[in-house]
Every structure is written in C-alpha cells, then in structure tokens.
C-alpha positions in Angstrom: 92.7 150.8 83.8 89.7 149.9 85.9 88.8 147.0 83.5 92.3 145.7 83.7 92.1 145.7 87.5 88.7 144.0 87.4 90.0 141.4 85.0 93.0 140.7 87.1 91.0 140.4 90.3 88.5 138.1 88.6 91.3 135.9 87.4 92.8 135.8 90.9 89.4 134.8 92.4 89.0 131.9 90.0 92.6 130.7 90.5 93.1 127.7 92.8 94.4 128.4 96.3 98.1 127.5 96.7 98.6 124.5 99.0 100.9 126.4 101.4 98.2 129.1 101.8 95.5 126.6 102.3 97.5 124.8 105.0 98.5 128.0 106.8 95.8 127.8 109.5 95.8 124.1 110.0 98.8 123.9 112.4 97.7 126.6 114.8 94.1 125.4 115.0 95.3 121.8 115.5 97.5 123.0 118.3 94.6 124.8 119.9 92.3 121.8 119.6 94.9 119.5 121.2 95.4 121.7 124.3 94.0 120.4 127.5 90.8 122.2 128.5 90.6 123.8 131.9 87.0 123.9 132.7 85.9 126.9 134.8 89.2 128.4 135.6 88.3 131.6 133.7 85.1 131.9 135.6 86.9 131.2 138.9 89.5 133.9 138.2 86.8 136.4 137.2 84.8 135.7 140.3 87.9 136.0 142.5 88.8 139.4 140.9 85.2 140.6 141.4 85.2 139.6 145.0 88.6 141.2 145.6 87.3 144.4 144.0 84.2 144.5 146.2 86.3 143.8 149.4 88.8 146.5 148.5 86.0 149.0 147.7 84.2 148.2 151.0 87.4 148.4 153.0 88.3 151.7 151.3 85.0 153.3 152.0 84.9 152.3 155.7 88.4 153.3 156.7 88.5 156.9 157.8 90.9 159.0 155.8 91.5 161.6 158.5 89.8 164.6 159.7 86.9 165.7 157.5 86.1 169.4 157.1 84.0 171.3 154.7 85.8 173.2 152.0 84.7 176.1 149.8 83.1 175.0 146.5 85.2 175.8 143.5 82.6 176.1 140.8 81.7 179.0 138.6 78.1 178.1 139.1 77.9 178.8 142.8 76.5 182.1 144.1 79.5 183.4 146.1 82.6 181.7 144.6 85.8 183.3 143.5 85.3 182.0 140.0 82.1 184.0 139.1 82.5 185.8 135.8 82.3 189.2 137.4 85.3 188.5 139.6 87.3 186.9 136.8 86.9 190.0 134.6 88.4 192.2 137.3 88.3 196.0 137.3 88.3 197.5 133.9 89.0 201.2 133.7 
C-alpha cells in the first residue's frame, strides 16, 4: 500500500500544473500591486497610538484615586497573616 501511495504521489508531482490552479494567485497579487501606496501612514498611526498610551499612562498615574490607606497583606508568606498554614488547619481534636 505504501508503494502505491508513493507511486501516486510521484506521478502527481510530475504532472503539469492545471492552468486554473497556476492562475489562482495572479488576480489577488495583481490587485495588491495596483493599489495606491500610502507612505508612512502605518508608522504615523503606530506613533500616535504609542503617544496616546504614554499620555494615558502618565495621566492615570498622576490623578489621585482617593484616600490611600495601608491594608493588611494577604499572603501566606507573611509572618502574622490570617492565611498562615497553622491558622488554616484550625483546631484538630
């Protein structure tokens, strides 16, 4: 069976390419080549997006978000947190 498949694939590789298949890519590529080129608009849009992101980040970091207060750390690695393993096990017995 493997030899039959190899033979069929070899025959297919040696066969000429059908005209419709050979011309399949011609029309889209011709259309792309004939489109007017806009030089630099991609770079300009990227630069505008980067500048807007920087401005929004700076504005967001400078505007106060309200009253700031320290909160208890919720981490099982802290020395006196409610999530230490000994408190999570509870009283057994």
